[in-house]
TORZA-74159 format. One record per atom (N, C-alpha, C): residue number from 1; residue in three letters; atom name; x, y, z. Coordinates in Angstrom, 1 decimal. Example, Ala and Ser with C-alpha at 12.3 -4.5 7.8 and 13.67 -1.06 7.14 Angstrom:
2
 lummar marmar kero      X      Y      Z
      1    ala    N   13.2   -5.7    7.8
      1    ala   CA   12.3   -4.5    7.8
      1    ala    C   13.2   -3.3    7.8
      2    ser    N   12.8   -2.2    7.1
      2    ser   CA   13.7   -1.1    7.1
      2    ser    C   12.9    0.0    7.9
//
This chain:
206
 lummar marmar kero      X      Y      Z
      1    met    N    4.0  -13.8  -12.9
      1    met   CA    3.0  -13.2  -12.0
      1    met    C    1.9  -14.7  -11.4
      2    ser    N    2.1  -14.3  -10.0
      2    ser   CA    1.3  -15.6   -8.9
      2    ser    C    0.1  -15.0   -9.6
      3    trp    N   -1.3  -15.7   -8.9
      3    trp   CA   -2.6  -15.7   -9.0
      3    trp    C   -2.4  -14.5   -7.9
      4    thr    N   -2.1  -14.4   -6.9
      4    thr   CA   -2.6  -13.4   -6.2
      4    thr    C   -2.1  -12.3   -6.9
      5    glu    N   -1.2  -12.0   -7.5
      5    glu   CA   -0.6  -10.8   -7.5
      5    glu    C   -1.3  -10.1   -9.3
      6    ala    N   -1.9  -10.8   -9.4
      6    ala   CA   -2.6  -10.8  -10.6
      6    ala    C   -3.8   -9.3  -10.7
      7    gly    N   -3.6   -8.7  -11.5
      7    gly   CA   -4.7   -7.4  -11.4
      7    gly    C   -4.8   -7.2  -12.8
      8    phe    N   -5.0   -5.5  -12.5
      8    phe   CA   -5.0   -4.4  -13.9
      8    phe    C   -4.9   -2.9  -13.2
      9    thr    N   -4.9   -2.0  -14.0
      9    thr   CA   -4.4   -1.0  -13.7
      9    thr    C   -5.4    0.0  -14.2
     10    leu    N   -5.8    0.8  -13.1
     10    leu   CA   -7.1    1.6  -13.4
     10    leu    C   -6.3    2.9  -12.6
     11    leu    N   -6.7    3.9  -13.4
     11    leu   CA   -6.2    5.6  -13.4
     11    leu    C   -4.8    5.7  -12.6
     12    gly    N   -4.0    4.6  -13.6
     12    gly   CA   -2.0    4.5  -13.0
     12    gly    C   -2.3    3.9  -11.6
     13    gln    N   -3.3    3.0  -10.9
     13    gln   CA   -3.2    2.0  -10.1
     13    gln    C   -3.2    0.6  -10.3
     14    his    N   -2.7    0.0   -9.7
     14    his   CA   -2.6   -1.2  -10.2
     14    his    C   -3.5   -2.3   -8.8
     15    val    N   -4.7   -2.8   -9.5
     15    val   CA   -5.9   -3.2   -8.6
     15    val    C   -5.5   -4.6   -8.8
     16    leu    N   -5.5   -5.5   -7.3
     16    leu   CA   -5.4   -6.4   -7.5
     16    leu    C   -6.7   -7.4   -7.7
     17    trp    N   -7.1   -8.6   -8.3
     17    trp   CA   -8.7   -8.8   -8.6
     17    trp    C   -8.9   -9.5   -6.9
     18    ile    N   -7.7  -10.2   -6.6
     18    ile   CA   -8.1  -10.8   -5.2
     18    ile    C   -8.7   -9.5   -4.2
     19    asp    N   -8.4   -8.4   -4.3
     19    asp   CA   -8.6   -7.3   -3.3
     19    asp    C  -10.2   -7.0   -4.3
     20    leu    N  -10.1   -7.0   -5.2
     20    leu   CA  -11.2   -6.4   -5.7
     20    leu    C  -12.9   -7.5   -5.6
     21    val    N  -12.4   -8.5   -5.6
     21    val   CA  -13.4   -9.8   -5.4
     21    val    C  -13.8   -9.7   -4.1
     22    gly    N  -12.6   -9.3   -3.3
     22    gly   CA  -13.1   -9.9   -1.9
     22    gly    C  -13.6   -8.7   -1.4
     23    asn    N  -13.3   -7.8   -1.9
     23    asn   CA  -14.4   -6.4   -1.6
     23    asn    C  -15.4   -6.7   -1.8
     24    val    N  -16.1   -6.9   -3.1
     24    val   CA  -17.0   -7.1   -3.8
     24    val    C  -17.9   -7.9   -2.8
     25    leu    N  -17.5   -8.9   -2.3
     25    leu   CA  -18.0  -10.1   -1.3
     25    leu    C  -18.5   -9.3    0.2
     26    ala    N  -17.1   -8.3    0.4
     26    ala   CA  -17.6   -7.5    1.9
     26    ala    C  -18.5   -6.6    1.4
     27    leu    N  -19.1   -5.9    0.5
     27    leu   CA  -20.0   -5.4    0.1
     27    leu    C  -21.3   -6.3    0.4
     28    ala    N  -21.3   -7.1    0.0
     28    ala   CA  -22.5   -8.1   -0.3
     28    ala    C  -22.7   -8.5    1.6
     29    thr    N  -22.0   -8.7    2.0
     29    thr   CA  -21.9   -9.3    3.4
     29    thr    C  -22.7   -7.8    4.0
     30    val    N  -22.0   -6.6    4.5
     30    val   CA  -23.1   -5.8    4.6
     30    val    C  -24.8   -5.7    4.3
     31    trp    N  -24.7   -6.0    2.9
     31    trp   CA  -26.2   -5.8    2.3
     31    trp    C  -27.0   -7.0    2.9
     32    leu    N  -26.1   -8.2    3.2
     32    leu   CA  -27.3   -9.4    3.6
     32    leu    C  -27.4   -9.1    5.1
     33    ala    N  -26.4   -8.3    5.8
     33    ala   CA  -26.8   -8.1    7.3
     33    ala    C  -28.1   -7.0    7.1
     34    ile    N  -27.8   -6.3    6.3
     34    ile   CA  -29.3   -5.1    6.5
     34    ile    C  -30.2   -6.3    6.2
     35    arg    N  -30.2   -7.4    5.5
     35    arg   CA  -31.7   -8.0    5.6
     35    arg    C  -31.9   -9.2    6.7
     36    arg    N  -30.7   -9.1    7.3
     36    arg   CA  -30.2  -10.2    8.2
     36    arg    C  -30.9  -11.9    8.1
     37    thr    N  -30.2  -12.1    7.4
     37    thr   CA  -29.9  -13.2    6.4
     37    thr    C  -28.9  -14.2    6.8
     38    ile    N  -28.7  -15.3    7.2
     38    ile   CA  -27.7  -16.4    7.4
     38    ile    C  -26.7  -16.4    6.8
     39    trp    N  -27.0  -16.3    5.4
     39    trp   CA  -25.4  -16.0    4.2
     39    trp    C  -25.2  -15.0    4.5
     40    thr    N  -24.8  -14.3    5.4
     40    thr   CA  -23.8  -12.9    5.7
     40    thr    C  -22.7  -13.4    6.1
     41    trp    N  -22.8  -14.6    6.7
     41    trp   CA  -21.8  -15.0    7.4
     41    trp    C  -20.8  -16.1    6.5
     42    pro    N  -21.4  -17.2    5.4
     42    pro   CA  -20.3  -18.0    4.8
     42    pro    C  -20.2  -16.7    3.8
     43    val    N  -20.8  -15.6    3.4
     43    val   CA  -20.1  -15.0    2.0
     43    val    C  -18.8  -13.8    3.0
     44    gln    N  -19.0  -13.7    4.1
     44    gln   CA  -17.7  -12.7    5.1
     44    gln    C  -16.9  -13.8    4.5
     45    leu    N  -16.7  -15.0    5.3
     45    leu   CA  -15.9  -15.7    5.4
     45    leu    C  -15.1  -15.6    4.3
     46    thr    N  -15.6  -16.2    3.0
     46    thr   CA  -15.0  -16.0    1.5
     46    thr    C  -14.3  -15.2    1.2
     47    gly    N  -14.7  -13.7    1.4
     47    gly   CA  -14.3  -12.4    1.5
     47    gly    C  -13.2  -11.9    2.1
     48    ser    N  -13.4  -12.9    3.7
     48    ser   CA  -11.8  -12.6    4.3
     48    ser    C  -10.9  -13.6    4.2
     49    val    N  -10.8  -14.4    3.4
     49    val   CA   -9.4  -15.4    2.9
     49    val    C   -9.2  -14.5    1.8
     50    leu    N   -9.9  -13.9    1.0
     50    leu   CA   -9.2  -13.1   -0.5
     50    leu    C   -8.4  -12.0    0.5
     51    leu    N   -9.5  -11.2    1.5
     51    leu   CA   -8.7   -9.9    1.6
     51    leu    C   -7.4  -10.2    2.9
     52    phe    N   -7.4  -11.3    3.3
     52    phe   CA   -6.1  -11.5    3.8
     52    phe    C   -4.8  -11.8    3.0
     53    val    N   -5.1  -12.3    2.0
     53    val   CA   -4.0  -12.7    0.7
     53    val    C   -3.8  -11.1    0.8
     54    ala    N   -4.5  -10.3    0.2
     54    ala   CA   -4.5   -8.7   -0.5
     54    ala    C   -3.3   -8.1    1.0
     55    ser    N   -4.2   -8.5    2.0
     55    ser   CA   -3.2   -7.5    2.7
     55    ser    C   -2.1   -7.9    3.5
     56    val    N   -1.8   -9.0    3.2
     56    val   CA   -0.2   -9.9    3.3
     56    val    C    0.6   -9.1    2.0
     57    gln    N    0.1   -9.1    1.3
     57    gln   CA    0.8   -8.4    0.0
     57    gln    C    1.2   -7.1    0.2
     58    ala    N    0.2   -6.3    1.1
     58    ala   CA    0.7   -5.0    0.9
     58    ala    C    1.0   -4.6    2.5
     59    his    N    1.4   -5.5    3.0
     59    his   CA    2.2   -5.6    3.8
     59    his    C    1.7   -4.7    5.5
     60    ile    N    0.4   -4.9    5.2
     60    ile   CA   -0.6   -4.4    6.1
     60    ile    C   -1.2   -5.5    7.2
     61    thr    N   -0.4   -5.4    8.3
     61    thr   CA   -0.1   -6.7    9.1
     61    thr    C   -1.4   -6.4    9.8
     62    gly    N   -1.9   -5.4   10.4
     62    gly   CA   -3.1   -5.3   11.5
     62    gly    C   -4.1   -5.8   10.3
     63    asn    N   -4.3   -5.2    9.0
     63    asn   CA   -5.6   -5.4    8.1
     63    asn    C   -5.9   -7.2    8.1
     64    ala    N   -4.6   -7.9    8.1
     64    ala   CA   -4.2   -8.9    7.6
     64    ala    C   -4.8   -9.7    8.5
     65    leu    N   -4.5   -9.7    9.9
     65    leu   CA   -5.1   -9.9   11.4
     65    leu    C   -6.6  -10.0   11.1
     66    lys    N   -7.0   -8.9   11.0
     66    lys   CA   -8.5   -8.7   11.2
     66    lys    C   -9.1   -9.2   10.0
     67    gln    N   -8.3   -9.9    9.0
     67    gln   CA   -9.5  -10.5    8.3
     67    gln    C   -9.0  -12.1    8.3
     68    ala    N   -8.1  -12.4    9.5
     68    ala   CA   -8.1  -13.4   10.4
     68    ala    C   -8.8  -13.8   11.4
     69    met    N   -9.4  -12.5   11.6
     69    met   CA  -10.4  -12.7   13.2
     69    met    C  -11.8  -12.4   12.1
     70    phe    N  -11.6  -11.6   10.9
     70    phe   CA  -13.0  -12.1   10.2
     70    phe    C  -13.9  -13.3   10.2
     71    gly    N  -12.6  -13.9    9.5
     71    gly   CA  -13.1  -15.6    9.5
     71    gly    C  -13.2  -16.4   10.7
     72    ala    N  -13.0  -16.0   11.9
     72    ala   CA  -13.0  -16.7   13.4
     72    ala    C  -14.7  -16.4   13.7
     73    leu    N  -14.5  -15.2   13.4
     73    leu   CA  -16.0  -14.6   14.0
     73    leu    C  -17.4  -14.4   13.2
     74    ala    N  -16.8  -14.6   11.7
     74    ala   CA  -17.8  -15.0   10.8
     74    ala    C  -18.6  -16.7   11.3
     75    val    N  -17.8  -17.7   11.7
     75    val   CA  -17.9  -18.7   12.0
     75    val    C  -19.0  -18.9   13.5
     76    tyr    N  -18.8  -17.7   14.4
     76    tyr   CA  -19.1  -17.3   15.4
     76    tyr    C  -20.3  -16.7   15.1
     77    gly    N  -20.8  -15.6   14.2
     77    gly   CA  -21.7  -15.2   13.9
     77    gly    C  -22.5  -16.0   13.2
     78    trp    N  -22.2  -17.2   12.4
     78    trp   CA  -23.1  -18.3   11.7
     78    trp    C  -23.5  -18.8   12.9
     79    trp    N  -23.5  -19.3   13.7
     79    trp   CA  -23.7  -20.1   14.9
     79    trp    C  -24.7  -19.6   15.8
     80    arg    N  -24.2  -18.2   15.9
     80    arg   CA  -25.7  -17.4   17.0
     80    arg    C  -26.7  -16.9   16.0
     81    trp    N  -26.5  -16.4   14.8
     81    trp   CA  -27.9  -16.2   14.1
     81    trp    C  -28.5  -17.8   13.7
     82    thr    N  -27.5  -18.8   13.6
     82    thr   CA  -28.2  -20.2   13.6
     82    thr    C  -29.1  -20.5   14.6
     83    arg    N  -28.6  -20.2   15.7
     83    arg   CA  -29.7  -20.6   16.9
     83    arg    C  -30.7  -19.7   17.1
     84    gly    N  -30.5  -18.0   16.6
     84    gly   CA  -31.7  -17.1   16.4
     84    gly    C  -32.9  -17.2   15.6
     85    thr    N  -32.4  -17.9   14.5
     85    thr   CA  -33.5  -17.8   13.1
     85    thr    C  -33.8  -19.7   13.2
     86    arg    N  -33.7  -20.3   14.2
     86    arg   CA  -34.2  -21.8   14.4
     86    arg    C  -35.4  -21.7   14.5
     87    gly    N  -35.9  -22.6   13.2
     87    gly   CA  -37.3  -23.1   13.5
     87    gly    C  -38.2  -22.1   12.5
     88    gly    N  -37.5  -21.3   11.7
     88    gly   CA  -37.6  -20.4   10.3
     88    gly    C  -37.9  -19.0   11.0
     89    asn    N  -38.0  -18.6   12.7
     89    asn   CA  -37.9  -17.1   12.9
     89    asn    C  -37.3  -16.2   12.4
     90    asp    N  -37.7  -15.0   12.2
     90    asp   CA  -36.5  -14.0   11.6
     90    asp    C  -35.7  -13.8   12.9
     91    leu    N  -34.5  -13.3   12.7
     91    leu   CA  -33.0  -13.3   13.6
     91    leu    C  -33.9  -11.8   14.6
     92    thr    N  -33.9  -11.9   15.8
     92    thr   CA  -34.3  -10.5   16.6
     92    thr    C  -32.9   -9.6   17.1
     93    val    N  -33.1   -8.4   16.8
     93    val   CA  -32.4   -7.6   16.6
     93    val    C  -32.6   -6.3   17.8
     94    arg    N  -32.0   -6.3   18.5
     94    arg   CA  -32.2   -5.1   19.8
     94    arg    C  -30.9   -4.2   20.0
     95    pro    N  -30.9   -2.7   20.5
     95    pro   CA  -30.1   -2.1   20.9
     95    pro    C  -29.3   -2.7   22.0
     96    gly    N  -27.9   -2.1   22.4
     96    gly   CA  -27.4   -2.5   23.6
     96    gly    C  -28.2   -2.3   24.9
     97    thr    N  -27.7   -3.1   25.9
     97    thr   CA  -28.0   -2.1   27.2
     97    thr    C  -26.9   -1.2   27.5
     98    thr    N  -27.0   -0.5   28.6
     98    thr   CA  -26.0    0.4   29.0
     98    thr    C  -24.6   -0.3   29.3
     99    arg    N  -24.8   -1.3   30.1
     99    arg   CA  -23.7   -2.1   30.4
     99    arg    C  -22.9   -2.7   29.1
    100    glu    N  -23.8   -3.2   28.1
    100    glu   CA  -23.1   -3.7   26.9
    100    glu    C  -22.5   -2.9   26.2
    101    arg    N  -22.9   -1.6   26.2
    101    arg   CA  -22.1   -0.3   25.5
    101    arg    C  -20.8    0.0   26.5
    102    val    N  -21.0    0.0   27.3
    102    val   CA  -19.7    0.3   28.4
    102    val    C  -18.7   -0.6   27.9
    103    ala    N  -19.0   -1.5   28.2
    103    ala   CA  -18.1   -2.8   28.0
    103    ala    C  -17.2   -2.8   26.8
    104    leu    N  -18.3   -2.6   25.5
    104    leu   CA  -17.8   -2.2   24.5
    104    leu    C  -16.7   -1.0   23.5
    105    val    N  -17.1   -0.1   24.1
    105    val   CA  -16.4    0.4   24.3
    105    val    C  -15.2    0.5   25.3
    106    ala    N  -15.0    0.4   26.4
    106    ala   CA  -13.5    0.2   27.1
    106    ala    C  -13.1   -1.1   26.6
    107    val    N  -13.4   -2.5   25.9
    107    val   CA  -12.7   -3.3   25.6
    107    val    C  -11.8   -2.7   24.1
    108    met    N  -13.0   -1.6   23.6
    108    met   CA  -12.4   -1.1   22.2
    108    met    C  -11.1   -0.1   22.3
    109    ala    N  -11.2    0.3   23.4
    109    ala   CA  -10.1    1.7   23.9
    109    ala    C   -8.9    1.3   24.7
    110    val    N   -9.2    0.0   25.2
    110    val   CA   -8.2   -1.1   26.2
    110    val    C   -7.2   -1.5   24.9
    111    ala    N   -7.9   -2.3   24.3
    111    ala   CA   -7.4   -3.3   23.4
    111    ala    C   -6.8   -2.3   21.8
    112    thr    N   -7.3   -1.0   21.9
    112    thr   CA   -6.6   -0.4   20.7
    112    thr    C   -5.4    0.3   20.9
    113    ala    N   -5.1    0.4   22.7
    113    ala   CA   -3.8    1.0   22.8
    113    ala    C   -2.6   -0.5   23.3
    114    leu    N   -3.5   -1.2   23.4
    114    leu   CA   -2.5   -2.5   23.3
    114    leu    C   -2.1   -3.1   21.9
    115    val    N   -2.8   -3.1   21.2
    115    val   CA   -2.4   -4.0   19.8
    115    val    C   -1.6   -2.6   19.4
    116    ala    N   -1.7   -1.4   19.5
    116    ala   CA   -0.8   -0.2   19.1
    116    ala    C    0.4   -0.4   19.5
    117    leu    N    0.8   -0.7   20.3
    117    leu   CA    1.7   -0.8   21.4
    117    leu    C    2.8   -1.8   20.8
    118    phe    N    2.0   -3.1   20.5
    118    phe   CA    2.4   -4.3   20.0
    118    phe    C    3.0   -3.7   19.0
    119    phe    N    2.3   -3.4   18.0
    119    phe   CA    2.8   -3.4   16.7
    119    phe    C    3.8   -2.2   16.4
    120    thr    N    3.7   -1.4   17.5
    120    thr   CA    4.9   -0.2   17.6
    120    thr    C    6.1   -1.2   17.6
    121    val    N    6.2   -2.1   18.7
    121    val   CA    7.4   -2.8   19.5
    121    val    C    8.1   -3.6   18.0
    122    thr    N    7.0   -4.5   17.8
    122    thr   CA    7.3   -5.6   16.7
    122    thr    C    7.7   -5.0   14.7
    123    gly    N    7.5   -3.6   14.9
    123    gly   CA    7.5   -3.2   13.3
    123    gly    C    6.3   -3.9   12.4
    124    trp    N    5.3   -4.6   12.7
    124    trp   CA    4.3   -4.9   12.0
    124    trp    C    3.6   -3.9   11.2
    125    ser    N    3.7   -2.6   11.6
    125    ser   CA    2.6   -2.1   10.6
    125    ser    C    3.4   -0.7   10.7
    126    trp    N    3.4    0.0    9.5
    126    trp   CA    3.7    1.3    9.4
    126    trp    C    3.0    2.3   10.1
    127    ala    N    1.8    2.2   10.7
    127    ala   CA    0.5    3.0   11.0
    127    ala    C    0.0    2.3   12.3
    128    pro    N    0.7    2.1   13.3
    128    pro   CA    0.6    1.5   14.7
    128    pro    C   -0.8    1.8   15.1
    129    leu    N   -1.5    3.1   15.3
    129    leu   CA   -2.3    3.7   15.9
    129    leu    C   -3.9    2.9   14.9
    130    pro    N   -3.6    3.4   14.2
    130    pro   CA   -5.1    3.6   13.2
    130    pro    C   -4.9    2.2   12.7
    131    asp    N   -4.2    1.2   12.5
    131    asp   CA   -4.2    0.0   11.9
    131    asp    C   -4.8   -0.6   13.2
    132    ala    N   -4.2   -0.4   14.7
    132    ala   CA   -4.9   -1.5   15.6
    132    ala    C   -6.4   -1.5   16.0
    133    tyr    N   -6.2    0.8   15.6
    133    tyr   CA   -7.9    1.1   15.7
    133    tyr    C   -9.1    0.4   15.0
    134    ile    N   -8.5    0.1   13.6
    134    ile   CA   -9.2   -0.6   12.4
    134    ile    C   -9.6   -2.0   13.0
    135    phe    N   -8.2   -2.7   13.4
    135    phe   CA   -8.2   -4.0   13.8
    135    phe    C   -9.3   -4.4   15.1
    136    val    N   -9.1   -3.6   16.0
    136    val   CA  -10.1   -4.0   17.4
    136    val    C  -11.2   -3.4   16.6
    137    gly    N  -11.7   -2.1   16.1
    137    gly   CA  -12.8   -1.8   15.7
    137    gly    C  -13.7   -2.6   15.3
    138    ser    N  -12.9   -3.4   14.2
    138    ser   CA  -13.5   -4.4   13.4
    138    ser    C  -14.4   -5.2   14.3
    139    ala    N  -13.3   -6.0   14.8
    139    ala   CA  -13.0   -7.0   15.8
    139    ala    C  -14.8   -7.0   16.9
    140    val    N  -14.5   -5.2   17.8
    140    val   CA  -16.0   -5.4   18.5
    140    val    C  -17.3   -4.9   17.7
    141    ala    N  -17.1   -4.5   16.3
    141    ala   CA  -18.1   -4.7   15.6
    141    ala    C  -18.8   -5.6   15.3
    142    thr    N  -17.7   -6.3   14.6
    142    thr   CA  -18.7   -7.8   14.5
    142    thr    C  -18.5   -8.9   15.2
    143    tyr    N  -18.3   -8.5   16.6
    143    tyr   CA  -18.6   -9.5   17.7
    143    tyr    C  -20.3   -9.1   17.9
    144    ala    N  -20.4   -7.5   17.7
    144    ala   CA  -21.8   -7.0   18.4
    144    ala    C  -22.7   -7.7   17.6
    145    gln    N  -22.2   -7.7   16.2
    145    gln   CA  -23.2   -7.7   15.2
    145    gln    C  -23.8   -9.4   15.2
    146    gly    N  -22.5  -10.3   15.6
    146    gly   CA  -23.0  -11.8   15.8
    146    gly    C  -24.0  -11.8   17.0
    147    arg    N  -23.7  -10.6   17.7
    147    arg   CA  -24.9  -10.7   18.9
    147    arg    C  -26.1  -10.2   18.8
    148    ala    N  -26.6   -9.9   17.1
    148    ala   CA  -27.7   -9.0   16.7
    148    ala    C  -28.1   -8.0   17.4
    149    leu    N  -26.6   -7.2   18.1
    149    leu   CA  -26.7   -5.7   18.5
    149    leu    C  -27.0   -4.8   17.6
    150    ile    N  -28.0   -3.6   17.4
    150    ile   CA  -27.9   -2.5   16.6
    150    ile    C  -26.6   -1.7   16.5
    151    asp    N  -26.4   -1.4   17.5
    151    asp   CA  -25.0   -0.8   18.3
    151    asp    C  -24.2   -0.9   17.2
    152    phe    N  -23.8   -2.5   16.8
    152    phe   CA  -22.5   -2.8   16.0
    152    phe    C  -22.6   -1.5   15.1
    153    trp    N  -23.4   -1.3   14.1
    153    trp   CA  -23.7   -0.3   13.0
    153    trp    C  -22.8    1.2   13.1
    154    trp    N  -23.0    1.5   14.6
    154    trp   CA  -22.5    3.2   14.7
    154    trp    C  -21.0    2.8   15.1
    155    ile    N  -20.4    1.4   15.2
    155    ile   CA  -19.0    1.0   15.7
    155    ile    C  -18.1    1.0   14.3
    156    trp    N  -19.1    0.3   13.2
    156    trp   CA  -18.2    0.6   11.8
    156    trp    C  -18.5    1.7   11.3
    157    val    N  -19.2    2.7   11.8
    157    val   CA  -19.1    4.1   11.2
    157    val    C  -17.7    4.6   11.7
    158    ala    N  -17.8    4.2   12.6
    158    ala   CA  -16.4    5.4   13.6
    158    ala    C  -15.0    4.2   12.5
    159    val    N  -15.2    3.2   12.7
    159    val   CA  -14.0    1.8   12.1
    159    val    C  -13.8    2.5   10.7
    160    asp    N  -14.8    3.1    9.8
    160    asp   CA  -14.7    3.3    8.6
    160    asp    C  -14.4    5.4    8.2
    161    val    N  -14.2    5.9    9.3
    161    val   CA  -13.9    7.6    9.3
    161    val    C  -12.4    7.0    9.2
    162    val    N  -11.6    6.0    9.9
    162    val   CA  -10.5    5.9    9.8
    162    val    C   -9.8    4.9    8.6
    163    gly    N  -10.5    4.2    8.8
    163    gly   CA  -10.1    2.9    7.7
    163    gly    C  -10.3    4.0    5.4
    164    val    N  -10.7    4.6    5.9
    164    val   CA  -10.7    5.1    4.4
    164    val    C   -9.7    5.8    3.5
    165    pro    N   -8.7    6.4    4.5
    165    pro   CA   -7.5    6.9    4.1
    165    pro    C   -6.8    6.3    4.7
    166    leu    N   -6.7    5.2    5.6
    166    leu   CA   -5.5    4.6    5.6
    166    leu    C   -5.2    3.6    4.2
    167    ala    N   -7.0    2.8    4.0
    167    ala   CA   -6.5    1.8    2.7
    167    ala    C   -5.9    2.7    1.5
    168    phe    N   -6.3    4.1    1.1
    168    phe   CA   -6.0    4.8    0.1
    168    phe    C   -4.4    5.1    0.4
    169    gln    N   -3.8    5.1    1.5
    169    gln   CA   -2.5    5.2    1.3
    169    gln    C   -1.9    4.4    1.7
    170    ser    N   -2.0    3.0    1.8
    170    ser   CA   -1.5    1.8    1.6
    170    ser    C   -1.5    1.4    0.3
    171    gly    N   -2.1    2.1   -0.6
    171    gly   CA   -2.5    1.5   -2.2
    171    gly    C   -3.2    0.5   -2.5
    172    leu    N   -4.2    0.0   -1.6
    172    leu   CA   -5.4   -0.5   -2.2
    172    leu    C   -6.7    0.1   -2.0
    173    val    N   -6.8    0.5   -3.4
    173    val   CA   -7.6    1.8   -3.7
    173    val    C   -8.6    1.3   -4.1
    174    val    N   -9.1   -0.3   -4.2
    174    val   CA  -11.1   -0.5   -3.9
    174    val    C  -10.9   -0.8   -2.5
    175    ser    N  -10.2   -0.8   -1.5
    175    ser   CA  -10.5   -1.2   -0.1
    175    ser    C  -11.0    0.5    0.1
    176    gly    N  -10.1    1.4   -0.1
    176    gly   CA  -10.8    2.5    0.1
    176    gly    C  -11.4    3.4   -0.4
    177    val    N  -12.2    2.8   -1.7
    177    val   CA  -13.6    3.1   -2.3
    177    val    C  -14.8    2.4   -1.8
    178    val    N  -14.1    0.9   -1.3
    178    val   CA  -15.4    0.4   -0.7
    178    val    C  -15.9    0.4    0.9
    179    tyr    N  -14.5    1.3    1.4
    179    tyr   CA  -14.7    1.8    3.2
    179    tyr    C  -15.8    2.7    2.7
    180    ala    N  -16.1    3.9    1.7
    180    ala   CA  -16.3    4.7    1.8
    180    ala    C  -17.9    4.6    1.4
    181    ile    N  -18.2    3.4    0.6
    181    ile   CA  -19.5    3.0    0.2
    181    ile    C  -20.0    2.2    1.5
    182    phe    N  -19.1    1.7    2.2
    182    phe   CA  -19.5    0.9    3.1
    182    phe    C  -20.2    2.0    4.5
    183    phe    N  -20.1    3.0    4.3
    183    phe   CA  -20.5    4.2    5.1
    183    phe    C  -21.6    4.6    5.0
    184    val    N  -22.1    4.4    4.1
    184    val   CA  -23.5    4.8    3.3
    184    val    C  -24.1    3.7    3.5
    185    met    N  -24.0    2.0    3.5
    185    met   CA  -24.8    1.1    3.8
    185    met    C  -24.5    0.9    4.9
    186    val    N  -23.5    1.4    5.6
    186    val   CA  -24.0    1.2    7.2
    186    val    C  -24.6    1.9    7.7
    187    leu    N  -25.2    3.2    7.7
    187    leu   CA  -26.2    4.2    8.0
    187    leu    C  -27.9    3.8    7.4
    188    leu    N  -27.4    3.0    5.9
    188    leu   CA  -28.9    2.6    5.9
    188    leu    C  -29.2    1.3    6.9
    189    gly    N  -28.4    0.3    6.9
    189    gly   CA  -28.3   -0.9    7.8
    189    gly    C  -28.8   -0.3    9.2
    190    tyr    N  -28.4    0.8    9.5
    190    tyr   CA  -29.0    1.2   11.0
    190    tyr    C  -30.2    1.6   11.6
    191    arg    N  -30.5    2.0   10.0
    191    arg   CA  -32.2    2.6    9.9
    191    arg    C  -32.7    1.6    9.7
    192    glu    N  -32.5    0.5    8.9
    192    glu   CA  -33.4   -0.9    8.6
    192    glu    C  -33.1   -1.6   10.0
    193    trp    N  -32.4   -2.1   10.7
    193    trp   CA  -32.6   -2.5   11.6
    193    trp    C  -33.5   -1.7   13.1
    194    arg    N  -33.2   -0.8   13.2
    194    arg   CA  -34.3    0.4   14.0
    194    arg    C  -35.6    0.0   13.9
    195    arg    N  -36.0   -0.2   12.6
    195    arg   CA  -37.1   -0.4   11.8
    195    arg    C  -37.6   -1.8   12.1
    196    gln    N  -36.6   -2.5   12.2
    196    gln   CA  -37.1   -3.9   12.4
    196    gln    C  -37.1   -3.9   13.8
    197    tyr    N  -36.4   -3.3   14.8
    197    tyr   CA  -37.1   -3.6   16.4
    197    tyr    C  -38.0   -2.8   16.7
    198    ala    N  -38.5   -1.8   16.1
    198    ala   CA  -39.7   -0.8   16.0
    198    ala    C  -40.9   -1.7   15.8
    199    arg    N  -40.6   -2.9   15.0
    199    arg   CA  -42.0   -3.4   14.8
    199    arg    C  -42.3   -4.7   15.4
    200    arg    N  -41.2   -5.1   16.6
    200    arg   CA  -41.6   -6.2   17.4
    200    arg    C  -43.0   -5.9   18.1
    201    pro    N  -43.9   -6.4   18.4
    201    pro   CA  -44.9   -6.5   19.4
    201    pro    C  -45.0   -5.9   20.7
    202    glu    N  -43.7   -6.0   21.6
    202    glu   CA  -43.9   -5.4   23.0
    202    glu    C  -43.3   -4.1   22.7
    203    val    N  -42.6   -4.0   21.4
    203    val   CA  -41.9   -2.6   21.3
    203    val    C  -43.5   -1.4   21.0
    204    val    N  -44.1   -2.2   20.0
    204    val   CA  -45.5   -1.4   19.3
    204    val    C  -46.1   -1.0   20.7
    205    ala    N  -46.5   -2.3   21.4
    205    ala   CA  -47.5   -2.1   22.6
    205    ala    C  -47.1   -1.7   23.7
    206    ala    N  -45.5   -1.1   23.3
    206    ala   CA  -45.3    0.0   24.7
    206    ala    C  -45.7    1.2   24.2
//
């Protein structure tokens, strides 16, 4: 058995160590994002590598591509947040403008349809539409997170609603449980970022 297949049995299910550790790092990423620390991104990058390998082994192409995308966006977010916290400043968060929100929703809808069609034609996924939805939604959420938009938390809520059942159906038990925990953490993250935005001097003065 290779290191990528190593794991243990829990409640009759084989749990991969790479899936477990990758998801622990994914949870840590959300906790770090709530705190708006630059460590959010290197931790996400590491977890993405492990979950990419786990997804490839489970033959969930969309999820594997999602982890590859997470890795690339982690580099982007790392760069954006480094600029935003230059000089020891706290990361400034804000709600998206109406134009930004419309653009995010439009991209998510169109891209989901196109990716689902691609998965259907190629046979890369046994669940083309939900797999495409999770892939695109995760990309849009992470991009918005990199831009420090408070709205990214709600995009994650929409992704988690589909991600939980799909992970369990795919045999990735740990991922399914983590998605459920994500849901709670995302709501807490949204509340904290709203509080941080409300504390900005110009907002208080208004």
